N, CA, C and O atoms as CSV, one atom per row, in Angstrom:
chain,resi,resn,atom,element,x,y,z
A,1,MET,N,N,1.059,-0.908,-0.010
A,1,MET,CA,C,0.252,-0.029,-0.186
A,1,MET,C,C,0.653,1.170,0.427
A,1,MET,O,O,0.874,1.358,1.623
A,2,LEU,N,N,0.730,2.009,-0.564
A,2,LEU,CA,C,1.171,3.186,-0.977
A,2,LEU,C,C,0.545,4.373,-0.564
A,2,LEU,O,O,-0.282,4.820,-1.358
A,3,ARG,N,N,0.700,4.899,0.313
A,3,ARG,CA,C,0.404,6.703,0.935
A,3,ARG,C,C,0.979,7.735,0.151
A,3,ARG,O,O,2.103,7.944,-0.306
A,4,SER,N,N,-0.142,8.334,0.127
A,4,SER,CA,C,0.179,9.830,-0.736
A,4,SER,C,C,0.501,10.720,0.386
A,4,SER,O,O,-0.221,10.837,1.376
A,5,GLN,N,N,2.109,11.627,0.119
A,5,GLN,CA,C,2.240,12.188,1.409
A,5,GLN,C,C,1.964,13.373,1.338
A,5,GLN,O,O,2.648,14.211,1.925
A,6,ASN,N,N,1.083,13.639,0.728
A,6,ASN,CA,C,0.248,15.290,0.440
A,6,ASN,C,C,-1.038,15.630,0.988
A,6,ASN,O,O,-2.079,15.934,0.405
A,7,GLN,N,N,-0.667,15.481,2.744
A,7,GLN,CA,C,-1.998,15.809,2.903
A,7,GLN,C,C,-2.277,17.002,3.577
A,7,GLN,O,O,-1.445,17.662,4.199
A,8,ILE,N,N,-3.986,17.385,3.384
A,8,ILE,CA,C,-4.041,18.703,3.130
A,8,ILE,C,C,-4.828,19.406,4.926
A,8,ILE,O,O,-6.046,19.434,5.101
A,9,ARG,N,N,-3.941,19.822,5.873
A,9,ARG,CA,C,-4.777,20.323,6.042
A,9,ARG,C,C,-4.980,21.766,7.078
A,9,ARG,O,O,-4.331,22.770,7.372
A,10,ILE,N,N,-6.146,21.222,7.361
A,10,ILE,CA,C,-6.871,22.343,8.186
A,10,ILE,C,C,-6.621,22.926,9.018
A,10,ILE,O,O,-7.275,22.585,10.004
A,11,GLU,N,N,-5.732,23.980,9.252
A,11,GLU,CA,C,-5.377,24.748,9.950
A,11,GLU,C,C,-5.577,26.671,10.008
A,11,GLU,O,O,-6.120,27.187,9.032
A,12,SER,N,N,-5.382,27.050,10.492
A,12,SER,CA,C,-5.642,28.506,10.330
A,12,SER,C,C,-4.625,29.375,11.524
A,12,SER,O,O,-4.945,29.031,12.662
A,13,ASN,N,N,-3.746,30.175,11.509
A,13,ASN,CA,C,-2.865,30.900,12.393
A,13,ASN,C,C,-4.231,31.806,12.913
A,13,ASN,O,O,-5.107,32.284,12.191
A,14,THR,N,N,-4.132,31.871,14.200
A,14,THR,CA,C,-4.790,32.698,14.700
A,14,THR,C,C,-4.046,34.188,15.401
A,14,THR,O,O,-4.455,35.300,15.736
A,15,SER,N,N,-2.566,33.368,15.384
A,15,SER,CA,C,-1.477,34.646,16.445
A,15,SER,C,C,-1.878,36.349,15.456
A,15,SER,O,O,-2.118,37.406,16.040
A,16,THR,N,N,-1.857,36.227,14.303
A,16,THR,CA,C,-2.118,37.715,13.615
A,16,THR,C,C,-2.992,38.316,14.051
A,16,THR,O,O,-2.894,39.401,14.625
A,17,MET,N,N,-4.756,37.218,13.683
A,17,MET,CA,C,-5.794,38.192,14.619
A,17,MET,C,C,-6.062,38.378,15.616
A,17,MET,O,O,-7.016,39.095,15.919
A,18,SER,N,N,-5.237,37.738,16.529
A,18,SER,CA,C,-5.272,38.346,18.151
A,18,SER,C,C,-4.334,39.305,18.466
A,18,SER,O,O,-4.440,39.930,19.521
A,19,ASP,N,N,-3.169,39.566,17.474
A,19,ASP,CA,C,-2.728,40.896,17.469
A,19,ASP,C,C,-3.163,42.187,17.234
A,19,ASP,O,O,-3.115,43.202,17.929
A,20,LEU,N,N,-3.786,41.868,15.643
A,20,LEU,CA,C,-4.934,42.503,15.411
A,20,LEU,C,C,-5.900,43.322,16.879
A,20,LEU,O,O,-5.847,44.423,17.427
A,21,VAL,N,N,-6.585,42.279,17.029
A,21,VAL,CA,C,-7.426,42.363,18.318
A,21,VAL,C,C,-6.664,43.568,19.479
A,21,VAL,O,O,-7.091,44.659,19.857
A,22,PHE,N,N,-5.713,43.021,19.732
A,22,PHE,CA,C,-5.176,43.966,20.969
A,22,PHE,C,C,-4.721,45.540,20.149
A,22,PHE,O,O,-5.101,46.556,20.730
A,23,LEU,N,N,-3.985,45.701,18.926
A,23,LEU,CA,C,-3.970,46.716,18.491
A,23,LEU,C,C,-4.695,47.529,18.594
A,23,LEU,O,O,-4.545,48.677,19.014
A,24,LEU,N,N,-6.008,46.741,18.021
A,24,LEU,CA,C,-7.239,47.698,18.075
A,24,LEU,C,C,-7.973,48.153,19.131
A,24,LEU,O,O,-8.824,49.038,19.032
A,25,LEU,N,N,-7.629,47.489,20.311
A,25,LEU,CA,C,-8.144,47.442,22.066
A,25,LEU,C,C,-7.410,48.827,22.550
A,25,LEU,O,O,-7.837,49.700,23.304
A,26,ILE,N,N,-6.075,48.721,21.812
A,26,ILE,CA,C,-5.298,49.528,22.590
A,26,ILE,C,C,-5.498,50.908,21.934
A,26,ILE,O,O,-5.320,51.907,22.632
A,27,PHE,N,N,-5.853,51.034,20.646
A,27,PHE,CA,C,-6.133,52.174,19.704
A,27,PHE,C,C,-7.476,53.194,20.439
A,27,PHE,O,O,-7.371,54.410,20.600
A,28,PHE,N,N,-8.775,52.322,20.838
A,28,PHE,CA,C,-9.694,52.722,21.095
A,28,PHE,C,C,-9.869,53.017,22.091
A,28,PHE,O,O,-10.897,53.680,22.223
A,29,MET,N,N,-9.141,52.780,23.245
A,29,MET,CA,C,-8.904,53.014,24.723
A,29,MET,C,C,-8.221,54.121,24.832
A,29,MET,O,O,-8.487,54.889,25.756
A,30,ILE,N,N,-7.186,54.426,23.888
A,30,ILE,CA,C,-6.230,55.545,23.767
A,30,ILE,C,C,-7.022,56.748,23.462
A,30,ILE,O,O,-6.684,57.821,23.962
A,31,THR,N,N,-8.267,56.646,22.519
A,31,THR,CA,C,-8.340,57.824,21.451
A,31,THR,C,C,-9.802,58.271,22.481
A,31,THR,O,O,-10.333,59.381,22.486
A,32,SER,N,N,-10.300,56.863,23.441
A,32,SER,CA,C,-11.776,57.374,24.301
A,32,SER,C,C,-11.058,57.870,25.188
A,32,SER,O,O,-11.899,58.661,25.614
A,33,THR,N,N,-9.695,58.144,26.161
A,33,THR,CA,C,-9.238,59.139,27.107
A,33,THR,C,C,-8.770,60.418,26.555
A,33,THR,O,O,-8.303,61.305,27.270
A,34,LEU,N,N,-8.911,60.521,25.155
A,34,LEU,CA,C,-8.697,61.843,24.352
A,34,LEU,C,C,-9.828,62.639,24.608
A,34,LEU,O,O,-9.608,63.754,25.082
A,35,ILE,N,N,-10.949,62.318,24.402
A,35,ILE,CA,C,-12.836,62.919,24.290
A,35,ILE,C,C,-13.277,63.421,25.797
A,35,ILE,O,O,-13.832,62.640,26.571
A,36,SER,N,N,-13.036,64.557,26.091
A,36,SER,CA,C,-14.166,64.905,27.383
A,36,SER,C,C,-15.398,64.223,27.187
A,36,SER,O,O,-15.726,64.558,26.049
A,37,PRO,N,N,-16.270,63.461,27.636
A,37,PRO,CA,C,-17.602,63.344,27.403
A,37,PRO,C,C,-18.247,64.962,28.109
A,37,PRO,O,O,-18.899,65.747,27.420
A,38,ASN,N,N,-18.005,65.135,29.124
A,38,ASN,CA,C,-18.124,66.495,29.719
A,38,ASN,C,C,-17.902,67.991,28.880
A,38,ASN,O,O,-18.398,69.066,29.216
A,39,ALA,N,N,-17.154,67.780,27.885
A,39,ALA,CA,C,-17.051,69.489,27.280
A,39,ALA,C,C,-18.522,69.952,26.954
A,39,ALA,O,O,-19.563,69.293,26.936
A,40,VAL,N,N,-18.326,71.082,26.740
A,40,VAL,CA,C,-19.510,71.855,26.594
A,40,VAL,C,C,-19.634,72.657,25.248
A,40,VAL,O,O,-18.988,73.660,24.948
A,41,LYS,N,N,-20.480,72.092,24.582
A,41,LYS,CA,C,-20.096,72.271,22.686
A,41,LYS,C,C,-20.388,73.758,22.542
A,41,LYS,O,O,-21.411,73.933,23.203
A,42,LEU,N,N,-20.023,74.866,22.036
A,42,LEU,CA,C,-20.670,76.340,21.827
A,42,LEU,C,C,-20.688,76.164,20.892
A,42,LEU,O,O,-20.127,75.263,20.268
A,43,LEU,N,N,-21.530,77.216,20.436
A,43,LEU,CA,C,-21.942,77.927,18.777
A,43,LEU,C,C,-21.675,79.270,19.043
A,43,LEU,O,O,-22.640,79.945,19.403
A,44,LEU,N,N,-20.517,79.850,18.943
A,44,LEU,CA,C,-20.215,81.028,18.621
A,44,LEU,C,C,-20.736,81.477,17.687
A,44,LEU,O,O,-20.434,80.825,16.688
A,45,PRO,N,N,-21.792,82.783,17.353
A,45,PRO,CA,C,-21.450,83.573,16.384
A,45,PRO,C,C,-20.363,84.517,15.912
A,45,PRO,O,O,-19.727,85.087,16.799
A,46,GLU,N,N,-20.002,84.808,14.447
A,46,GLU,CA,C,-19.366,85.194,13.944
A,46,GLU,C,C,-19.388,86.142,13.292
A,46,GLU,O,O,-20.287,86.137,12.452
A,47,SER,N,N,-18.739,87.027,13.311
A,47,SER,CA,C,-19.937,88.354,12.962
A,47,SER,C,C,-19.313,88.522,11.431
A,47,SER,O,O,-19.401,89.706,11.107
A,48,ASN,N,N,-18.692,87.688,10.358
A,48,ASN,CA,C,-18.515,87.572,9.100
A,48,ASN,C,C,-19.860,87.239,8.385
A,48,ASN,O,O,-20.491,88.002,7.654
A,49,SER,N,N,-20.101,86.285,8.643
A,49,SER,CA,C,-21.672,85.889,8.598
A,49,SER,C,C,-22.934,86.327,8.866
A,49,SER,O,O,-23.235,86.757,9.979
A,50,ARG,N,N,-23.679,86.264,7.987
A,50,ARG,CA,C,-25.236,87.217,8.309
A,50,ARG,C,C,-26.338,86.079,8.879
A,50,ARG,O,O,-26.518,84.891,8.612
A,51,THR,N,N,-26.737,86.665,9.443
A,51,THR,CA,C,-27.759,85.539,9.812
A,51,THR,C,C,-29.418,86.151,9.700
A,51,THR,O,O,-29.961,86.851,10.555
A,52,MET,N,N,-29.983,85.718,8.516
A,52,MET,CA,C,-31.038,86.896,8.096
A,52,MET,C,C,-32.224,86.575,8.577
A,52,MET,O,O,-32.652,85.448,8.325
A,53,ALA,N,N,-32.784,87.222,9.141
A,53,ALA,CA,C,-34.465,86.255,10.293
A,53,ALA,C,C,-34.849,87.379,10.243
A,53,ALA,O,O,-34.106,88.360,10.211
A,54,LYS,N,N,-36.661,87.410,10.224
A,54,LYS,CA,C,-37.524,88.351,10.203
A,54,LYS,C,C,-37.620,88.943,11.549
A,54,LYS,O,O,-37.824,88.123,12.444
A,55,GLN,N,N,-37.535,89.978,11.843
A,55,GLN,CA,C,-37.097,91.130,12.661
A,55,GLN,C,C,-39.044,91.378,13.049
A,55,GLN,O,O,-39.861,92.029,12.398
A,56,ASN,N,N,-39.271,90.478,14.476
A,56,ASN,CA,C,-40.061,90.918,14.956
A,56,ASN,C,C,-39.985,92.200,15.751
A,56,ASN,O,O,-40.347,93.306,15.350
A,57,ILE,N,N,-39.541,91.950,16.765
A,57,ILE,CA,C,-39.305,93.017,17.561
A,57,ILE,C,C,-37.698,93.762,17.988
A,57,ILE,O,O,-36.858,92.870,18.110
A,58,THR,N,N,-37.102,95.212,18.237
A,58,THR,CA,C,-35.862,94.872,18.644
A,58,THR,C,C,-35.414,95.582,19.877
A,58,THR,O,O,-35.895,96.676,20.173
A,59,VAL,N,N,-34.664,95.096,20.477
A,59,VAL,CA,C,-34.620,95.418,22.123
A,59,VAL,C,C,-32.672,96.286,21.968
A,59,VAL,O,O,-31.667,95.608,21.755
A,60,TYR,N,N,-32.667,97.898,22.158
A,60,TYR,CA,C,-31.615,97.592,22.290
A,60,TYR,C,C,-31.058,98.182,23.994
A,60,TYR,O,O,-31.639,98.671,24.963
A,61,ILE,N,N,-29.833,97.859,23.714
A,61,ILE,CA,C,-29.282,98.415,25.418
A,61,ILE,C,C,-27.927,99.340,24.717
A,61,ILE,O,O,-27.001,98.933,24.015
A,62,ASP,N,N,-28.215,100.642,25.186
A,62,ASP,CA,C,-26.890,101.393,25.164
A,62,ASP,C,C,-25.487,101.602,26.001
A,62,ASP,O,O,-25.062,100.503,26.356
A,63,GLN,N,N,-25.019,102.206,26.234
A,63,GLN,CA,C,-23.393,102.414,26.415
A,63,GLN,C,C,-24.106,102.597,28.453
A,63,GLN,O,O,-23.454,102.229,29.431
A,64,ASN,N,N,-25.607,103.279,28.510
A,64,ASN,CA,C,-25.694,103.823,30.080
A,64,ASN,C,C,-26.161,102.672,30.441
A,64,ASN,O,O,-26.249,102.508,31.658
A,65,TYR,N,N,-26.523,101.732,29.697
A,65,TYR,CA,C,-27.288,100.458,29.994
A,65,TYR,C,C,-28.496,100.782,30.629
A,65,TYR,O,O,-28.935,100.533,31.752
A,66,LYS,N,N,-29.130,101.665,29.230
A,66,LYS,CA,C,-30.958,101.639,29.271
A,66,LYS,C,C,-31.299,101.208,28.296
A,66,LYS,O,O,-30.793,101.502,27.213
A,67,PHE,N,N,-32.345,100.318,28.480
A,67,PHE,CA,C,-33.274,99.419,27.563
A,67,PHE,C,C,-34.064,100.129,26.608
A,67,PHE,O,O,-35.047,100.764,26.990
A,68,TYR,N,N,-33.744,100.089,25.434
A,68,TYR,CA,C,-35.069,100.797,24.317
A,68,TYR,C,C,-35.938,99.385,23.760
A,68,TYR,O,O,-35.215,98.411,23.554
A,69,VAL,N,N,-36.985,99.254,23.578
A,69,VAL,CA,C,-37.641,98.673,22.805
A,69,VAL,C,C,-38.264,99.644,21.685
A,69,VAL,O,O,-38.890,100.667,21.962
A,70,GLY,N,N,-37.954,99.090,20.114
A,70,GLY,CA,C,-38.212,99.897,19.039
A,70,GLY,C,C,-37.213,101.397,19.273
A,70,GLY,O,O,-35.994,101.568,19.245
A,71,GLU,N,N,-38.218,102.211,19.478
A,71,GLU,CA,C,-37.590,103.787,19.851
A,71,GLU,C,C,-38.111,104.318,21.192
A,71,GLU,O,O,-38.338,105.523,21.082
A,72,SER,N,N,-38.375,103.860,22.394
A,72,SER,CA,C,-38.859,103.685,23.048
A,72,SER,C,C,-37.993,103.463,24.500
A,72,SER,O,O,-37.415,102.392,24.313
A,73,GLU,N,N,-37.655,103.916,25.743
A,73,GLU,CA,C,-37.266,103.836,26.870
A,73,GLU,C,C,-38.261,102.824,27.713
A,73,GLU,O,O,-39.453,102.874,28.016
A,74,VAL,N,N,-37.246,101.929,27.932
A,74,VAL,CA,C,-38.339,100.815,28.824
A,74,VAL,C,C,-37.387,100.384,30.298
A,74,VAL,O,O,-36.163,100.251,30.283
A,75,PRO,N,N,-38.192,100.223,31.429
A,75,PRO,CA,C,-37.564,100.351,32.240
A,75,PRO,C,C,-37.292,98.521,32.360
A,75,PRO,O,O,-38.110,97.696,31.952
A,76,ALA,N,N,-35.644,98.101,33.167
A,76,ALA,CA,C,-36.128,96.285,32.968
A,76,ALA,C,C,-36.978,95.781,33.404
A,76,ALA,O,O,-37.483,94.760,32.937
A,77,GLU,N,N,-37.486,96.580,34.769
A,77,GLU,CA,C,-38.634,95.141,35.474
A,77,GLU,C,C,-40.196,95.728,33.974
A,77,GLU,O,O,-41.254,95.110,34.096
A,78,SER,N,N,-40.155,96.389,33.255
A,78,SER,CA,C,-41.255,95.783,32.554
A,78,SER,C,C,-40.925,95.550,31.554
A,78,SER,O,O,-41.892,95.673,30.803
A,79,LEU,N,N,-39.652,95.121,30.786
A,79,LEU,CA,C,-39.150,94.467,29.570
A,79,LEU,C,C,-39.938,93.005,29.089
A,79,LEU,O,O,-40.222,92.794,27.910
A,80,THR,N,N,-40.237,92.052,30.185
A,80,THR,CA,C,-41.436,91.425,29.879
A,80,THR,C,C,-42.157,91.348,29.077
A,80,THR,O,O,-41.992,90.795,27.990
A,81,SER,N,N,-43.348,92.040,29.580
A,81,SER,CA,C,-44.471,92.823,29.664
A,81,SER,C,C,-44.696,93.968,28.054
A,81,SER,O,O,-45.687,94.223,27.370
A,82,VAL,N,N,-43.210,94.414,27.970
A,82,VAL,CA,C,-43.566,95.336,26.673
A,82,VAL,C,C,-43.216,94.944,25.625
A,82,VAL,O,O,-43.794,95.387,24.633
A,83,ILE,N,N,-41.855,93.710,25.428
A,83,ILE,CA,C,-41.683,92.631,24.815
A,83,ILE,C,C,-42.702,92.104,24.158
A,83,ILE,O,O,-42.869,92.031,22.941
A,84,SER,N,N,-43.636,91.599,25.358
A,84,SER,CA,C,-44.974,90.659,25.098
A,84,SER,C,C,-45.990,91.502,23.682
A,84,SER,O,O,-46.298,91.192,22.531
A,85,GLY,N,N,-46.232,92.696,24.608
A,85,GLY,CA,C,-47.155,93.436,23.979
A,85,GLY,C,C,-46.324,93.764,22.454
A,85,GLY,O,O,-47.119,93.856,21.518
A,86,GLY,N,N,-45.316,93.894,22.192
A,86,GLY,CA,C,-44.537,94.159,21.236
A,86,GLY,C,C,-44.868,92.935,19.936
A,86,GLY,O,O,-45.150,93.164,18.760
A,87,ILE,N,N,-44.761,91.996,20.423
A,87,ILE,CA,C,-44.980,90.599,19.073
A,87,ILE,C,C,-46.943,90.224,18.805
A,87,ILE,O,O,-48.013,90.179,19.413
A,88,GLU,N,N,-46.372,90.053,17.553
A,88,GLU,CA,C,-48.140,90.231,17.433
A,88,GLU,C,C,-48.558,89.189,17.983
A,88,GLU,O,O,-47.961,88.205,18.419
A,89,ASN,N,N,-50.014,89.559,17.924
A,89,ASN,CA,C,-50.611,87.739,18.170
A,89,ASN,C,C,-50.767,87.431,17.597
A,89,ASN,O,O,-50.958,87.913,16.481
A,90,GLY,N,N,-50.828,85.489,18.255
A,90,GLY,CA,C,-50.711,84.712,16.765
A,90,GLY,C,C,-49.268,84.305,16.542
A,90,GLY,O,O,-49.267,83.249,15.908
A,91,VAL,N,N,-48.224,84.657,16.769
A,91,VAL,CA,C,-47.286,84.393,16.210
A,91,VAL,C,C,-46.414,83.359,17.257
A,91,VAL,O,O,-46.239,84.020,18.281
A,92,THR,N,N,-45.950,82.343,17.381
A,92,THR,CA,C,-44.901,81.425,18.036
A,92,THR,C,C,-43.816,81.087,18.063
A,92,THR,O,O,-43.248,80.340,18.860
A,93,ASP,N,N,-43.275,81.857,16.789
A,93,ASP,CA,C,-41.641,81.828,16.993
A,93,ASP,C,C,-41.177,82.835,16.196
A,93,ASP,O,O,-40.900,82.695,15.004
A,94,ALA,N,N,-41.058,84.145,17.007
A,94,ALA,CA,C,-40.654,85.304,16.864
A,94,ALA,C,C,-39.643,85.419,17.366
A,94,ALA,O,O,-39.400,85.026,18.507
A,95,CYS,N,N,-38.469,86.250,16.258
A,95,CYS,CA,C,-37.571,87.278,16.948
A,95,CYS,C,C,-37.507,87.889,17.187
A,95,CYS,O,O,-37.960,88.868,16.593
A,96,VAL,N,N,-36.900,87.953,18.271
A,96,VAL,CA,C,-36.057,89.454,19.181
A,96,VAL,C,C,-35.254,89.705,19.045
A,96,VAL,O,O,-34.491,89.202,19.869
A,97,VAL,N,N,-34.528,90.675,17.966
A,97,VAL,CA,C,-33.289,90.678,17.709
A,97,VAL,C,C,-32.761,92.106,19.168
A,97,VAL,O,O,-33.283,93.170,19.503
A,98,LEU,N,N,-31.598,91.397,19.614
A,98,LEU,CA,C,-30.758,92.344,20.891
A,98,LEU,C,C,-29.964,93.068,20.015
A,98,LEU,O,O,-29.733,92.444,18.979
A,99,ARG,N,N,-29.348,94.441,20.090
A,99,ARG,CA,C,-28.435,95.336,19.782
A,99,ARG,C,C,-27.729,95.796,21.088
A,99,ARG,O,O,-28.017,96.967,21.332
A,100,ALA,N,N,-27.039,95.334,21.844
A,100,ALA,CA,C,-26.429,95.809,22.872
A,100,ALA,C,C,-24.971,96.178,22.271
A,100,ALA,O,O,-24.274,95.732,21.360
A,101,ASP,N,N,-24.840,97.352,23.360
A,101,ASP,CA,C,-23.640,98.180,23.097
A,101,ASP,C,C,-21.832,97.272,23.366
A,101,ASP,O,O,-21.717,97.078,24.576
A,102,LYS,N,N,-20.965,96.913,22.838
A,102,LYS,CA,C,-20.004,96.391,23.015
A,102,LYS,C,C,-19.627,96.583,24.634
A,102,LYS,O,O,-19.093,95.583,25.113
A,103,THR,N,N,-19.787,97.528,25.413
A,103,THR,CA,C,-19.527,97.535,26.753
A,103,THR,C,C,-20.421,97.068,27.525
A,103,THR,O,O,-19.964,96.801,28.637
A,104,VAL,N,N,-21.726,96.815,27.376
A,104,VAL,CA,C,-22.376,96.466,28.133
A,104,VAL,C,C,-22.467,95.186,29.002
A,104,VAL,O,O,-22.590,94.222,28.246
A,105,PRO,N,N,-22.458,94.916,29.930
A,105,PRO,CA,C,-22.115,93.881,30.780
A,105,PRO,C,C,-22.902,92.223,30.417
A,105,PRO,O,O,-24.127,92.211,30.302
A,106,VAL,N,N,-22.363,91.315,30.307
A,106,VAL,CA,C,-23.380,90.230,30.306
A,106,VAL,C,C,-24.774,90.285,30.606
A,106,VAL,O,O,-25.699,90.241,29.794
A,107,GLN,N,N,-24.860,90.415,32.226
A,107,GLN,CA,C,-26.206,90.400,33.171
A,107,GLN,C,C,-27.108,91.062,32.126
A,107,GLN,O,O,-27.854,90.443,31.367
A,108,TYR,N,N,-26.932,92.599,32.179
A,108,TYR,CA,C,-27.825,93.378,30.925
A,108,TYR,C,C,-28.649,92.085,29.683
A,108,TYR,O,O,-29.853,91.912,29.492
A,109,VAL,N,N,-27.433,91.348,29.014
A,109,VAL,CA,C,-28.106,90.756,28.047
A,109,VAL,C,C,-28.869,89.388,28.624
A,109,VAL,O,O,-29.901,89.062,28.038
A,110,VAL,N,N,-28.561,88.839,29.377
A,110,VAL,CA,C,-29.447,87.597,30.238
A,110,VAL,C,C,-30.800,88.479,31.249
A,110,VAL,O,O,-31.511,87.764,31.955
A,111,SER,N,N,-30.988,89.638,31.236
A,111,SER,CA,C,-31.879,90.484,31.244
A,111,SER,C,C,-32.965,89.787,30.669
A,111,SER,O,O,-33.807,89.009,31.119
A,112,VAL,N,N,-32.515,90.692,28.581
A,112,VAL,CA,C,-33.593,90.561,27.827
A,112,VAL,C,C,-33.305,88.958,27.315
A,112,VAL,O,O,-34.118,88.807,26.404
A,113,ILE,N,N,-32.735,88.021,27.428
A,113,ILE,CA,C,-33.247,86.651,27.166
A,113,ILE,C,C,-34.030,86.302,28.281
A,113,ILE,O,O,-35.180,86.200,27.853
A,114,ASP,N,N,-34.002,85.982,29.924
A,114,ASP,CA,C,-34.458,86.183,30.829
A,114,ASP,C,C,-36.083,86.510,30.430
A,114,ASP,O,O,-37.055,85.756,30.404
A,115,ALA,N,N,-35.974,87.713,30.184
A,115,ALA,CA,C,-37.439,88.469,29.784
A,115,ALA,C,C,-38.182,87.643,28.500
A,115,ALA,O,O,-39.412,87.671,28.456
A,116,VAL,N,N,-37.484,86.961,27.533
A,116,VAL,CA,C,-38.400,86.640,26.100
A,116,VAL,C,C,-38.583,84.751,27.230
A,116,VAL,O,O,-39.657,84.436,27.743
A,117,ASN,N,N,-37.562,84.039,27.318
A,117,ASN,CA,C,-38.101,82.845,28.296
A,117,ASN,C,C,-39.249,83.199,29.171
A,117,ASN,O,O,-40.144,82.362,29.288
A,118,ASN,N,N,-39.313,84.019,29.626
A,118,ASN,CA,C,-40.518,84.540,30.685
A,118,ASN,C,C,-41.580,84.085,29.932
A,118,ASN,O,O,-42.246,83.118,30.301
A,119,ILE,N,N,-41.924,85.023,28.348
A,119,ILE,CA,C,-42.588,85.046,27.634
A,119,ILE,C,C,-43.219,83.607,27.047
A,119,ILE,O,O,-44.382,83.321,26.762
A,120,ASN,N,N,-42.248,82.982,26.995
A,120,ASN,CA,C,-42.263,81.201,26.014
A,120,ASN,C,C,-43.159,80.625,27.789
A,120,ASN,O,O,-44.322,80.225,27.834
A,121,ASP,N,N,-42.430,80.722,28.760
A,121,ASP,CA,C,-43.119,79.855,29.947
A,121,ASP,C,C,-44.486,80.020,29.736
A,121,ASP,O,O,-45.170,79.027,29.490
A,122,GLN,N,N,-45.214,81.638,29.823
A,122,GLN,CA,C,-46.287,82.113,29.946
A,122,GLN,C,C,-47.626,81.620,29.434
A,122,GLN,O,O,-48.748,81.432,29.906
A,123,THR,N,N,-46.670,81.419,27.587
A,123,THR,CA,C,-47.920,81.169,26.637
A,123,THR,C,C,-47.323,80.412,25.652
A,123,THR,O,O,-47.467,80.639,24.451
A,124,GLY,N,N,-46.529,79.347,26.208
A,124,GLY,CA,C,-45.951,77.954,25.305
A,124,GLY,C,C,-45.422,78.377,23.839
A,124,GLY,O,O,-45.349,77.576,22.908
A,125,THR,N,N,-44.965,80.115,23.729
A,125,THR,CA,C,-44.843,79.827,22.631
A,125,THR,C,C,-42.698,79.673,22.229
A,125,THR,O,O,-42.019,79.256,23.168
A,126,LYS,N,N,-42.130,79.952,21.196
A,126,LYS,CA,C,-40.633,79.439,21.310
A,126,LYS,C,C,-40.207,80.905,20.779
A,126,LYS,O,O,-39.300,80.741,19.963
A,127,HIS,N,N,-40.420,81.861,20.884
A,127,HIS,CA,C,-39.458,83.241,20.272
A,127,HIS,C,C,-37.974,82.776,20.972
A,127,HIS,O,O,-37.569,81.987,21.825
A,128,LYS,N,N,-37.551,83.585,20.232
A,128,LYS,CA,C,-35.757,83.472,19.684
A,128,LYS,C,C,-35.219,85.016,20.053
A,128,LYS,O,O,-35.774,86.064,19.721
A,129,VAL,N,N,-34.073,84.879,20.774
A,129,VAL,CA,C,-33.734,85.893,20.682
A,129,VAL,C,C,-32.175,86.182,19.856
A,129,VAL,O,O,-31.184,85.569,20.253
A,130,ILE,N,N,-32.090,87.000,18.881
A,130,ILE,CA,C,-30.573,87.220,18.374
A,130,ILE,C,C,-29.421,87.704,18.589
A,130,ILE,O,O,-29.279,88.616,17.773
A,131,LEU,N,N,-28.416,87.601,19.296
A,131,LEU,CA,C,-27.338,89.335,19.248
A,131,LEU,C,C,-27.099,89.273,17.899
A,131,LEU,O,O,-26.754,88.395,17.109
A,132,ALA,N,N,-27.463,90.817,17.828
A,132,ALA,CA,C,-26.341,91.414,16.613
A,132,ALA,C,C,-25.423,91.627,16.869
A,132,ALA,O,O,-25.271,91.920,18.055
A,133,THR,N,N,-24.638,91.632,16.297
A,133,THR,CA,C,-23.010,91.870,16.126
A,133,THR,C,C,-23.010,92.616,14.241
A,133,THR,O,O,-23.695,92.645,13.218
A,134,SER,N,N,-21.704,93.101,14.824
A,134,SER,CA,C,-21.246,94.353,13.232
A,134,SER,C,C,-20.243,93.054,12.947
A,134,SER,O,O,-19.992,92.036,13.591
A,135,PRO,N,N,-19.604,93.805,11.140
A,135,PRO,CA,C,-18.952,93.181,10.427
A,135,PRO,C,C,-17.425,93.116,10.882
A,135,PRO,O,O,-17.030,94.067,11.556
A,136,LYS,N,N,-16.489,92.053,10.575
A,136,LYS,CA,C,-15.343,92.547,11.521
A,136,LYS,C,C,-14.203,93.463,10.420
A,136,LYS,O,O,-14.429,93.117,9.261
A,137,LYS,N,N,-13.425,94.184,10.477
A,137,LYS,CA,C,-13.046,95.125,9.813
A,137,LYS,C,C,-11.549,94.647,9.691
A,137,LYS,O,O,-10.733,95.323,9.066
């Protein structure tokens, strides 16, 4: 009896596969530590681009920290009622354009945002505040 010396072996070399798995594991461990899950994402307005929106009402804050809705001066306490009165009835997504002097502290800007948020809470609307900027020179 003659036996054939050519036998077919069904084997696979798994050492390269395990190397690949370990390299991928190390890669994902390193990249996951570089990503901060608590990072706050901010969308900052750029003065080079223009945001075009229908202006329902405009609020001004001058360098003396006085509020104006349209052309008339308004005390800070009555911002909510005056802005609410300036928005047309039935409009649920009005744009309030805020034009503040660059020297105005942020607290005054937040006062206008709070007034619009109070209107949204009271009436169930979705009015927005857009901060107007000037183009870069």
